[in-house]
C-alpha positions as CSV (number, residue, x, y, z in Angstrom):
1,M,0.0,0.0,0.0
2,P,1.5,3.4,-1.0
3,N,2.5,5.8,1.8
4,P,0.6,9.0,1.3
5,R,3.6,10.9,2.8
6,I,6.0,9.9,0.0
7,K,5.6,12.0,-3.1
8,N,7.7,9.8,-5.4
9,E,7.1,6.3,-4.4
10,E,9.1,4.8,-7.3
11,Q,12.1,6.8,-6.4
12,Y,11.8,6.0,-2.8
13,E,11.7,2.3,-3.4
14,A,14.7,2.4,-5.7
15,L,16.7,4.3,-3.1
16,V,15.8,1.8,-0.3
17,K,16.9,-1.1,-2.6
18,K,20.2,0.8,-3.2
19,G,20.8,0.8,0.5
20,Y,19.8,4.2,1.6
21,S,18.0,4.5,4.9
22,K,14.2,4.9,4.8
23,E,14.5,8.3,6.3
24,K,17.0,9.6,3.7
25,S,15.1,8.0,0.9
26,A,11.9,9.6,1.9
27,R,13.7,12.9,2.3
28,I,15.0,12.6,-1.3
29,A,11.8,11.4,-2.7
30,N,9.9,14.2,-1.2
31,T,11.9,17.0,-2.6
32,P,10.0,19.2,-5.1
33,D,12.2,18.2,-8.1
34,A,12.4,14.5,-7.1
35,G,13.3,12.3,-10.1
36,K,13.9,15.1,-12.5
37,K,17.2,15.7,-14.4
38,G,19.4,18.4,-13.0
39,G,21.0,21.6,-14.0
40,K,21.3,23.6,-17.1
41,A,25.1,24.2,-16.7
42,K,27.3,24.1,-19.8
43,P,29.7,21.2,-20.2
44,Y,33.1,21.6,-18.6
45,E,34.7,21.6,-22.1
46,E,33.1,25.0,-22.6
47,W,34.3,26.4,-19.3
48,T,37.5,28.5,-19.1
49,K,40.5,27.2,-17.2
50,E,39.9,29.8,-14.5
51,E,36.3,28.7,-14.1
52,L,37.5,25.1,-13.8
53,Q,40.1,26.1,-11.2
54,K,37.5,28.0,-9.2
55,Q,35.1,24.9,-9.2
56,A,38.0,22.6,-8.3
57,S,38.8,24.9,-5.4
58,K,35.1,24.7,-4.2
59,V,35.2,20.9,-4.1
60,G,38.7,20.7,-2.7
61,I,40.8,19.2,-5.5
62,K,44.4,19.3,-4.5
63,G,47.1,20.2,-7.1
64,R,44.6,22.2,-9.2
65,S,47.0,25.1,-9.8
66,Y,49.4,22.6,-11.6
67,M,46.7,21.1,-13.8
68,N,45.9,21.9,-17.4
69,K,42.2,22.2,-18.6
70,K,42.0,18.5,-19.5
71,D,43.3,17.4,-16.2
72,L,41.0,19.8,-14.3
73,I,38.0,18.4,-16.2
74,E,39.0,14.8,-15.5
75,S,39.5,15.6,-11.8
76,L,36.1,17.3,-11.5
77,R,34.3,14.5,-13.1
78,N,36.0,11.8,-11.0
79,N,35.8,13.8,-7.6
């Protein structure tokens, strides 16, 4: 029987099967944009090296000042 407090029951069940706790699964499934694809950001390849370095700094990538654009993109995607 569906839980009336869960907005996106399908996503909730998938998250529980993945190993998330019931509480965390419910919190994610009840967000207004639950199950929708994300942002409208342009691909990293279109970013400047400076923009990539700033983003790498935000997420805490070490050695970013020595990286070229290709390495920055790879590090951001694999972070």
